[in-house]
ROBA-954552 format. One record per residue: x negated, y negated, z of N, C-alpha, C in turn. Coordinates in steps of 0.02 Angstrom, whole numbers, padded with zeros to 5 digits, always signed. Layout:
N
XYZXYZXYZ
...
% end
This chain:
247
-00339+01325-03574-00337+01368-03632-00317+01328-03692
-00273+01281-03687-00254+01241-03745-00314+01201-03773
-00355+01175-03730-00414+01137-03750-00465+01188-03779
-00481+01246-03742-00529+01293-03762-00518+01322-03831
-00446+01320-03850-00431+01356-03916-00416+01295-03960
-00430+01232-03941-00423+01173-03987-00345+01168-04009
-00298+01190-03966-00230+01189-03980-00206+01223-04043
-00250+01275-04068-00231+01304-04118-00176+01355-04124
-00163+01382-04064-00107+01431-04059-00036+01393-04070
-00040+01327-04053+00019+01287-04060+00031+01274-04135
-00023+01261-04170-00017+01253-04244+00007+01310-04274
-00029+01370-04255-00002+01435-04282+00069+01453-04265
+00090+01435-04206+00158+01446-04187+00204+01407-04229
+00188+01343-04245+00238+01301-04287+00239+01330-04354
+00186+01353-04378+00181+01385-04447+00216+01444-04453
+00213+01489-04402+00232+01561-04406+00296+01575-04360
+00323+01521-04329+00389+01531-04289+00382+01580-04236
+00329+01570-04189+00327+01614-04130+00320+01567-04068
+00332+01593-04011+00329+01560-03946+00262+01567-03914
+00236+01511-03891+00169+01513-03856+00179+01494-03777
+00153+01538-03740+00162+01522-03667+00093+01523-03635
+00081+01473-03590+00016+01466-03553+00026+01477-03484
+00028+01538-03456+00042+01543-03386-00017+01521-03337
-00004+01500-03281-00056+01483-03232-00065+01534-03176
-00127+01555-03166-00139+01600-03110-00144+01559-03043
-00137+01587-02988-00144+01556-02920-00209+01530-02913
-00220+01462-02901-00288+01436-02895-00332+01440-02960
-00297+01441-03017-00333+01448-03080-00372+01509-03085
-00340+01567-03055-00376+01630-03052-00327+01682-03057
-00343+01736-03100-00298+01796-03109-00324+01853-03066
-00276+01884-03038-00291+01944-02997-00296+02006-03040
-00357+02010-03068-00363+02071-03121-00386+02128-03083
-00418+02169-03118-00441+02240-03093-00500+02238-03053
-00541+02187-03049-00608+02194-03023-00602+02189-02944
-00627+02244-02911-00623+02243-02834-00660+02188-02802
-00724+02175-02826-00765+02124-02793-00743+02056-02804
-00694+02044-02858-00681+01974-02870-00606+01964-02849
-00582+02009-02807-00511+01999-02782-00502+01941-02736
-00440+01915-02731-00425+01860-02683-00421+01885-02616
-00424+01843-02568-00416+01865-02497-00341+01887-02485
-00292+01855-02518-00228+01877-02514-00205+01890-02588
-00215+01950-02619-00208+01961-02687-00128+01949-02703
-00123+01915-02760-00057+01902-02789-00040+01955-02835
+00028+01968-02847+00053+02020-02894+00057+01985-02958
+00001+01984-02994-00002+01948-03064+00033+01992-03111
+00025+02058-03110+00067+02106-03152+00139+02092-03146
+00164+02089-03086+00233+02070-03072+00258+02006-03103
+00210+01959-03092+00232+01891-03115+00236+01895-03195
+00186+01931-03227+00198+01940-03299+00255+01973-03320
+00270+02026-03286+00337+02063-03300+00395+02017-03294
+00400+01976-03242+00455+01930-03231+00457+01877-03291
+00395+01852-03305+00394+01806-03361+00415+01830-03427
+00398+01891-03441+00414+01926-03506+00494+01931-03506
+00516+01955-03448+00591+01966-03443+00630+01904-03454
+00604+01849-03424+00638+01786-03434+00640+01765-03509
+00587+01773-03538+00589+01751-03611+00627+01799-03654
+00627+01863-03638+00676+01908-03672+00749+01889-03662
+00767+01871-03598+00835+01854-03584+00853+01782-03613
+00810+01735-03608+00829+01670-03625+00819+01654-03699
+00774+01691-03735+00761+01675-03800+00770+01734-03849
+00783+01786-03825+00799+01845-03864+00742+01872-03903
+00688+01865-03877+00627+01892-03911+00627+01971-03922
+00598+01988-03968+00584+02058-03980+00542+02090-03926
+00561+02145-03902+00531+02178-03844+00460+02201-03863
+00455+02222-03922+00381+02252-03941+00343+02191-03974
+00365+02133-03974+00328+02077-04001+00296+02031-03951
+00285+02061-03893+00249+02018-03842+00176+02036-03841
+00134+01983-03848+00064+01996-03853+00026+01949-03805
-00030+01969-03779-00066+01933-03729-00137+01922-03751
-00162+01860-03750-00233+01845-03761-00262+01808-03705
-00323+01831-03679-00353+01804-03628-00426+01794-03637
-00452+01741-03602-00522+01727-03604-00555+01733-03536
-00615+01774-03530-00648+01775-03474-00603+01812-03417
-00587+01778-03364-00547+01808-03314-00478+01821-03339
-00451+01778-03385-00398+01790-03423-00397+01851-03467
-00457+01868-03491-00466+01935-03529-00463+01989-03487
-00483+01985-03419-00480+02035-03373-00407+02051-03354
-00369+01995-03356-00294+02004-03333-00262+02032-03394
-00284+02026-03454-00254+02055-03509-00262+02124-03512
-00325+02148-03486-00340+02219-03476-00295+02249-03428
-00283+02218-03372-00236+02240-03321-00171+02257-03350
-00142+02213-03386-00073+02227-03419-00081+02286-03463
-00136+02291-03508-00144+02352-03549-00146+02415-03504
-00177+02413-03452-00185+02474-03414-00122+02490-03374
-00092+02437-03340-00038+02448-03289+00033+02436-03324
+00042+02395-03374+00104+02383-03400+00109+02383-03479
+00078+02435-03509+00076+02440-03584+00149+02438-03615
+00199+02465-03576+00265+02466-03604+00298+02395-03615
+00263+02342-03581+00298+02270-03587+00262+02236-03651
+00209+02262-03678+00177+02224-03731+00165+02262-03794
+00150+02230-03846+00135+02258-03910+00060+02262-03921
+00019+02224-03876-00051+02230-03886-00082+02171-03849
-00152+02175-03840-00187+02119-03807-00246+02102-03850
-00275+02039-03833-00336+02018-03861-00377+01995-03800
-00436+02020-03791-00479+02003-03731-00543+01972-03756
-00558+01912-03740-00619+01874-03760-00662+01869-03701
-00726+01883-03713-00780+01877-03658-00764+01915-03602
-00741+01976-03607-00723+02018-03548-00730+02095-03569
-00756+02132-03523-00762+02207-03526-00726+02238-03470
-00700+02298-03477-00671+02333-03421-00719+02343-03360
-00691+02337-03307-00734+02362-03243-00749+02433-03246
-00813+02449-03214-00820+02526-03209-00773+02553-03165
-00763+02619-03172-00710+02655-03126-00720+02639-03056
-00780+02632-03032-00794+02621-02963-00779+02554-02938
-00778+02511-02988-00763+02440-02971-00696+02413-02994
-00651+02459-03017-00581+02443-03040-00533+02459-02985
-00486+02419-02974-00433+02424-02926-00364+02439-02966
-00365+02446-03034-00303+02458-03068-00283+02526-03070
-00218+02536-03079-00188+02605-03093-00178+02613-03165
-00214+02664-03191-00212+02668-03262-00160+02713-03285
-00112+02691-03330-00059+02734-03354-00081+02776-03408
-00136+02765-03439-00168+02805-03495-00117+02809-03550
-00074+02760-03564-00035+02751-03621-00072+02708-03676
-00067+02730-03741-00101+02688-03794-00071+02624-03801
-00118+02577-03823-00096+02506-03840-00146+02477-03879
-00128+02430-03921-00169+02396-03965-00216+02346-03930
-00282+02349-03946-00328+02313-03909-00379+02275-03958
-00387+02213-03951-00438+02173-03991-00483+02151-03936
-00552+02154-03944-00604+02133-03898-00652+02087-03942
-00668+02034-03914-00711+01985-03941-00771+01970-03890
-00824+01996-03902-00881+01987-03851-00947+01969-03878
-00984+01920-03852-01050+01898-03872-01105+01931-03846
-01157+01950-03885-01212+01985-03858-01261+01943-03814
-01256+01878-03812-01293+01834-03775-01247+01800-03718
-01198+01833-03696-01155+01811-03645-01193+01815-03578
-01202+01763-03539-01240+01759-03478-01194+01785-03416
-01133+01786-03426-01089+01809-03374-01057+01881-03382
-01031+01893-03434-01000+01962-03452-01051+02000-03497
-01090+02043-03469-01147+02077-03514-01115+02120-03563
-01138+02104-03624-01109+02143-03681-01129+02219-03676
-01190+02236-03643-01208+02305-03641-01187+02335-03574
-01146+02295-03538-01120+02320-03473-01170+02302-03414
-01147+02319-03355-01189+02301-03294-01156+02256-03248
-01197+02218-03220-01179+02168-03164-01140+02111-03192
-01078+02098-03173-01039+02044-03195-01054+01981-03152
-01065+01928-03176-01073+01869-03136-01114+01818-03166
-01174+01800-03134-01221+01751-03158-01193+01681-03158
-01226+01638-03179-01203+01563-03178-01181+01535-03108
-01212+01565-03057-01197+01541-02990-01133+01574-02960
-01109+01624-02993-01044+01652-02970-01058+01714-02922
-01121+01735-02915-01135+01793-02879-01119+01856-02909
-01121+01915-02875-01106+01978-02899-01030+01995-02896
-00999+02002-02953-00928+02016-02961-00917+02084-02984
-00963+02130-02963-00955+02203-02982-00983+02219-03052
-00971+02283-03070-01002+02311-03131-00947+02321-03182
-00970+02305-03240-00923+02312-03299-00951+02368-03347
-00908+02398-03392-00930+02443-03437-00957+02400-03498
-00996+02430-03547-01012+02392-03604-00956+02381-03646
-00968+02331-03694-00911+02318-03745-00893+02381-03788
-00938+02426-03802-00923+02481-03845-00889+02529-03804
-00911+02544-03742-00871+02584-03694-00800+02561-03680
-00794+02494-03674-00727+02470-03665-00682+02487-03727
-00703+02476-03791-00669+02485-03845-00653+02556-03859
-00708+02602-03845-00699+02673-03850-00646+02703-03804
-00644+02671-03740-00589+02693-03693-00524+02688-03723
-00505+02626-03751-00447+02613-03780-00434+02656-03851
-00484+02661-03883-00476+02699-03951-00462+02775-03937
-00490+02805-03885-00473+02868-03866-00406+02875-03842
-00376+02828-03800-00306+02828-03775-00265+02828-03837
-00282+02790-03890-00243+02782-03951-00238+02846-03996
-00286+02891-03983-00288+02949-04020-00346+02953-04073
-00393+02910-04068-00445+02912-04121-00503+02954-04091
-00533+02997-04132-00590+03034-04114-00653+03018-04156
-00641+02993-04215-00704+02977-04256-00730+02910-04243
-00775+02888-04288-00812+02827-04283-00773+02775-04320
-00781+02710-04296-00741+02654-04323-00774+02637-04388
-00727+02593-04424-00750+02564-04487-00783+02501-04463
-00842+02482-04500-00882+02423-04478-00881+02373-04541
-00860+02313-04520-00859+02255-04571-00901+02198-04545
-00946+02174-04587-00982+02114-04569-00955+02052-04599
-00938+01999-04561-00910+01942-04584-00961+01892-04619
-00940+01857-04671-00990+01814-04706-01011+01757-04658
-01068+01730-04672-01096+01670-04635-01056+01610-04646
-01031+01575-04592-00991+01521-04602-01015+01460-04566
-01055+01466-04513-01071+01406-04474-01134+01379-04492
-01170+01399-04545-01228+01375-04573-01296+01387-04533
-01291+01437-04489-01346+01452-04448-01357+01530-04447
-01418+01557-04444-01428+01632-04436-01430+01647-04364
-01419+01602-04319-01427+01625-04247-01368+01665-04222
-01310+01659-04258-01250+01703-04238-01217+01732-04306
-01196+01789-04294-01158+01824-04344-01107+01871-04318
-01060+01893-04354-01005+01933-04320-00990+01998-04362
-00981+02052-04328-00958+02113-04361-00905+02144-04315
-00863+02174-04357-00798+02205-04325-00800+02285-04331
-00792+02320-04273-00781+02387-04279-00713+02403-04263
-00680+02441-04311-00605+02447-04306-00585+02522-04309
-00551+02544-04264-00512+02614-04267-00442+02597-04284
-00419+02620-04345-00354+02601-04374-00327+02667-04409
-00259+02676-04402-00224+02732-04441-00154+02709-04439
-00114+02731-04485-00047+02712-04501-00003+02715-04444
-00002+02772-04405+00042+02782-04349+00014+02769-04282
-00052+02739-04278-00085+02725-04210-00097+02655-04197
-00097+02630-04139-00114+02565-04121-00187+02549-04142
-00201+02490-04171-00264+02475-04194-00310+02450-04129
-00373+02470-04132-00418+02453-04082-00479+02419-04119
-00497+02355-04107-00547+02321-04139-00599+02283-04094
-00661+02295-04103-00712+02262-04067-00747+02217-04111
-00746+02152-04096-00780+02101-04131-00847+02081-04092
-00901+02100-04120-00966+02088-04086-00995+02023-04120
-01000+01974-04069-01033+01910-04095-01104+01909-04075
-01149+01924-04123-01219+01930-04118-01245+01858-04102
-01274+01850-04046-01302+01793-04023-01249+01747-03990
-01189+01765-03985-01136+01723-03958-01135+01725-03879
-01115+01673-03849-01108+01670-03775-01042+01687-03742
-01032+01651-03685-00971+01661-03648-00922+01611-03668
-00902+01623-03737-00863+01570-03769-00807+01601-03813
-00771+01557-03845-00721+01582-03893-00748+01560-03965
-00760+01606-04005-00791+01592-04071-00739+01545-04114
-00757+01482-04130-00722+01440-04174-00763+01377-04184
-00743+01341-04234-00780+01276-04247-00755+01211-04220
-00698+01214-04184-00668+01145-04164-00683+01125-04092
-00705+01169-04048-00716+01156-03979-00779+01195-03953
-00826+01167-03922-00888+01203-03893-00885+01193-03821
-00899+01249-03789-00909+01251-03718-00974+01227-03700
-00987+01221-03631-01056+01196-03610-01113+01244-03632
-01171+01216-03640-01230+01257-03669-01245+01313-03619
-01238+01299-03555-01252+01357-03499-01215+01419-03516
-01157+01413-03550-01123+01475-03567-01140+01512-03630
-01196+01482-03663-01220+01509-03726-01190+01482-03787
-01211+01503-03840-01193+01479-03907-01114+01489-03925
-01083+01444-03952-01019+01453-03982-01020+01468-04052
-01014+01529-04078-01013+01547-04152-00953+01518-04184
-00964+01495-04245-00907+01467-04287-00901+01511-04346
-00927+01574-04353-00926+01618-04407-00853+01650-04416
-00819+01645-04367-00745+01669-04371-00703+01615-04332
-00643+01610-04350-00590+01577-04316-00552+01621-04270
-00574+01628-04207-00546+01674-04159-00474+01679-04159
-00444+01618-04153-00371+01617-04147-00334+01646-04209
-00358+01629-04266-00331+01658-04327-00336+01734-04323
-00399+01760-04305-00409+01829-04301-00361+01866-04253
-00353+01836-04197-00306+01859-04148-00236+01858-04172
-00215+01811-04207-00144+01807-04236-00132+01861-04284
-00186+01866-04337-00177+01913-04389-00180+01989-04354
-00215+02002-04302-00217+02061-04267-00151+02079-04241
-00119+02024-04209-00050+02038-04184-00003+02054-04239
-00004+02017-04291+00032+02025-04352+00033+02099-04373
-00026+02120-04380-00037+02189-04404+00000+02245-04360
-00003+02231-04294+00029+02275-04245+00106+02272-04256
+00133+02214-04267+00204+02200-04276+00224+02242-04340
+00188+02237-04398+00204+02268-04459+00199+02345-04450
+00154+02371-04409+00147+02439-04405+00201+02473-04355
+00225+02428-04310+00277+02452-04264+00250+02503-04210
+00188+02499-04195+00158+02548-04146+00155+02520-04076
+00184+02460-04068+00181+02429-03998+00223+02474-03949
+00204+02477-03889+00233+02520-03840+00292+02483-03803
+00308+02415-03821+00359+02378-03787+00424+02420-03790
+00471+02415-03738+00529+02453-03738+00582+02421-03790
% end
């Protein structure tokens, strides 16, 4: 994750005085909500995250409602698991290149508590289909079915208490090519957690930014937004609003 994000979270942490943690899953894998991608001996990764958060609260005195989680791909799936099963531990999540599993392919227990959620998905993602459907590809086989990106965002927006349509903003062209562009759909109100879906048109199974590009097989890496800066600003907005569900 440090390489994939071009070490930018560390730069942001130095500049804004927050702690960055890079947890490791067992075998470089997170036991998220997808039934068909489960491990032979599933680990309690939700419990691991709870313990890790408790340690940092105890050792460093961090604010209980200022714990945020960002994950990419399987890490994004793990972020969803925390949003579904442990929303009281976090102020919000950012999931990149990940959609929620369909109800029939989900093993998570949903608390149905509101939480701030930012989603960043590409329409040309060969592994996590933007429009929903079979998860996998790239030689990984069938890993179950996922909801579409808009269905995923709508699930969390309904939990947060929104009933209307989101506000749509298109970002200016930044990477010099018309093959990718970004728009953001946002549900936001003063007393409710924000839910935002960043649609990276033409983007692949990648993290949008201009400093590090993943392999071509994963699709284009858009540089029209700096994903890490967007994630940080999203978390800042939640802290200012004070709508996090952390105890």
